[in-house]
N, C-alpha and C positions, 0 to 999 in steps of 0.2 A: 622200697627203701628199707634197709636193715634197721630193726628197732633195738638191736643189741650193740652193733658196731657201726662205725662210719668209715666207709672206704671211698675216697674221692676219685674224681675223674683221672684218666691217664695213669692209673695205678695197676700193676700186674701182680696178682697173687697166684702162685702156681698150685696145682692140686696136692702137692706134698706138704704145703704149709697149713698150719692150724692156728686159729685165733681164739683166745678166750673171750671174756665178756668186757664190754665197755672199752674196746680198742678203737683208737682213731688213727687212720693211716691217711696222710695228706697226699695231695695230687703229685703224680709223677714218680711215685716210689715203686720199687720192684722187690718182691719177696720171693725167694727161691728156697724151698725146703726149710722154712723157718717156723719155729714153735713159739708163739707169743702168748704169755699169760695175761690174766685179767688186768684191766686198768692201765694199759700202756698207751703211750703216744709216740707216733712215728711221723716226723716232719716231712716237708717237701723233698722230693727227689732223693730219698734214702735208698741205698742198695744193700739189702740184707740177704746173705747167702749162707746156707747151712749153719744156722745159729739157733740157740734157745735163749729166750729172753724172759726174765723173771717178772713177777708182778710189780706194777707201778713204776716201771722203768720208762724214761722219757728220752727220746732222740730228737735232736734239733735238725734243721735243714741240712741235707747232704751227708748225713752220717753214713758210714759204711761198716759192715761186718762182713769180712771177706773169708769166711770159712770154706772148707771143702768137705766132701763126704768123709774123707779120712781124718781131717783135722778141723772139726767144727769149732765155732766160737760159742762160748758159754758166758752169758750175762746174767748175773744174779738179780735179785729184786732191788727196786728203788735206786737204780743206777741212772746217772745223767750223762749223756753223750752230747757234747757241744757241736756247733755247726761244723760240718765237714771233718769231724773226727773220724779216724779210720782204725779199726781193730783187725789185726792180722789173723790169719788162720791159726787155730790151735790155742788161742789166748783165752783165758778165763778172767772175768772182772768180778770182784767181790761185791757183796751187798753194800749199797749206799755209796759207792765210789762215784767220783765226779771226774769226767774227762774233758779237758778244756777244748775250746774251738781249735780246729786244725791239728790236733795232736795225732800222732801215729803210735799206736799201742802195739808193741811187739813182744811184750812179756806180761805175765800175769800181774794183776793189780789187786792189792789187799783190800779188804772191806774198809769202807769209809775213807779211803785214800783220795787225795786230789792230785791228778797228774797233768803235766803240761809238756809240750815240746815234741820234737821229732828226732830220735825216738822219745816216747813219753817217759818222764821220770816223776817220782813222788816228790811233791814240794810241801805237803802238809797232810794232816789227818783232820777229818771233820769232827767237831764237837757240836752236837746237835740237841735241840729241844725235841723231844719225842712227842710230836703233836699229831701223829697220824701220817699215812702215806698219801702221795698225790694220786689223783685220778682225773681223767678227762670227762668223766660221766656228767658232771653238772653242766659242762659246756655243750655236750652232745645234744642235749634237748633243744638248745637254742639253734644249733646248726640244722637240726632236722626241721624245726619250725620255720626257719628262713626258706628252706627248700619247699615246704608245703605251701608257703605263701607265694611262691614263684619269684622271690627276690633273688638278686644275683647270688649264686651259690656255687661252691666247688663240687657239688653233688650232681649238677645238671648243666652240661655244656651249653644247652640251648638258652640259658639265662645270661650268657656271657657275650652277647652281641655288642659290637662296638657302638652301633646306633643307640642301643639302650643305655650303655655306659655313658655316652655323651649327654643323653637326655637327663640322666641323674646327676651329672657333674658338669654344670654349664661352663666352667673354666676350660674344659677340654675340647671345646668345639673346633679349635684350630689345630688340635694335636693329630699327629699321624700315628695311629695305633694299629698294630698288626692284628688281624683276625685270629691269629694263633696264640695271642697272649691270654693268660688267665688272670682276671682282675676282679677282686671283690674288695674294693677299697673306696674310701672317701678321698677324692682327688681335687686339688686346687693348684693354681699357679699361673704362669705366664703363657705366652703364645708359642706356637711352632715347636712343641715338644715332640720327640720321636720315641716311640716304644716299639722295639723290634719283636720278632717272633719268639715264642717260648718263654717270654717273661712271665713272672708270677708276682703280682702285687696284692698285698692284703693290708688291712688296718683301717679302723674307723675311730673317730672321736666318740666320747660318751654321748654326744648329741645325736649320733646315729647308731647307738647300740653298742659302741666299743667300750673298752675297759678304762680309758684314760681321756681326760680332756685334751691331751696333747696328741692323741691318735690321729692317723691319717697321713697322707703324702702330699707334700707341696713341691712342685717341680717348676723351677724358674724358666723364663724365656730361653728357648734354644737348647734346653737340656736334651741329651741323647742317651737312651738306654739301649745297649747292644743286646744281641740275642742271649737268652738264657739268664738274664738278670733276675734275682729274687730279692724283693723288698718286703720285709715283715715289719709293718709300721704301727703295731698296736700301741707302741709308746711314742710314736711320732717320728717322721723322717722328713727333712727338707733338703733340697738340693738347689744350689744357687745357679744363676743364669749362666748358660753356655758351658756348664760342666758336662763331662762325659763319663759314663759308667761302661766299662768294656765288657766283653763277653764273659758270662758266668760269674759276675760279681754277686756277692750275697751280703745284704745289710739286715741286721737284726736289732730292733729297737726295744728289746725287752731282755730281762734277765731273771734269775731266780735266787732267792735268799737261801744259800746252802747251810745256814745255821739252824734251819728248821727242817725236820724230816719231811714235811709236806711240800718242800720246795715252793713256797709262795711266789707268785708272779710279781714282778716289779717293772714299772716303766723305765726305759733307758733310752731317751731320745738320741737320735743321730742327726747332726747338723753339718752339712757339707757346703762350703762356700762357693763363690762363683769362679768359673774358669778352672776348676779342678779336673784332674785326670785320675780316675780310679782304674788301675791296671787289671788285665784279664785275671779272672779267678780269685780276686782278692776277697777277703772277708772283713767286714766292719761290724764290730759288736759294741753297742752303746753301754753306758752313756758316753758320747763322743762328739767332739767338735773338730772339724777339719777346716783350716783357714783358707782364705781365697788363694787361688793359684797353686795349691799344693798338688804334688804328684805322689800317688801311691803305686809302688812298683807291683808288677804282676805277682799273683799268688802270695801276697802278704796277708798276715793276720794282724789287724789293727784294733787295739783295745784301749789306746790312750790318745789324748788330744794331739793334733798335728798343727804346728805353726804355719802361718801363711807363707807361700812361696818356698816351701821346703820339699825335699824328696825323701821318702821314707820307705823302708823295707818291712816295717811292722815288727812284731815280737818274734815271728818265726816265718820261714818260707815253706810253702806247701810243696815246692819242688825246686830243683836247681834251675836257674835262669841263665841263659847264655847272654853275656853283655855284648 
């Protein structure tokens, strides 16, 4: 086990890539010819190609830097990339910039700019308290200690057995959980839940070492998670009975206060009602409440509450959908 960096299971780092100190790369990511400076965080299933990344930059789940050998991506220090944000080849992002979830960045971004949309546009400039830069280093010690104790960990696939998961979470005894899922979470809820292959579920309450009393995942009776769903529930996620999360859905129940240079973590719970349908590839970023019977169209980015029995496309579409 690396005492400087943490590289989780199912992650590929090629021989042309270089990592600084205190770098945390979460499960399922791929790094191809990437130079990462100290104190960076790379979330689940990120795809980084031909890129340089400055100190204390943080990438959420599914972020992509799609550089080429001829047109690399350049990320300055202290940059935040939201969930499933994409940076195109040849783009440079200035120090302290914030890229919203789902954004497609096709042009250079100035320092401390906040950009949203596809293509991304500047909507504001950060005014920040200079309280120091973020670093995953304090958390890495806890991650390593869990692994040393043999607790469920994203560093050791052998700790992820379904039998062990069910023994630690009694509410899950009737759940159908794929052996290919990666789960390090506090789980509770109803009966007959289905969790398909390649799902990633994390999040615990502070009663089990998490960051918030709201942390953990509650799945109601008959909830179905299709393949590739990612739920980050440090701030708490609940899904009502008989709701369906389609393939590749991402739910993030935390946020960061961009008014501080250190990007302090904040809980941002996500509550999904009963008999909801969350379309393929959608991103839900808390704090967020989705009413009973709501339908989220595929590839939507949802950051605002959704009323019951409504159909929404979110604030942006990640791709064109044929009706």
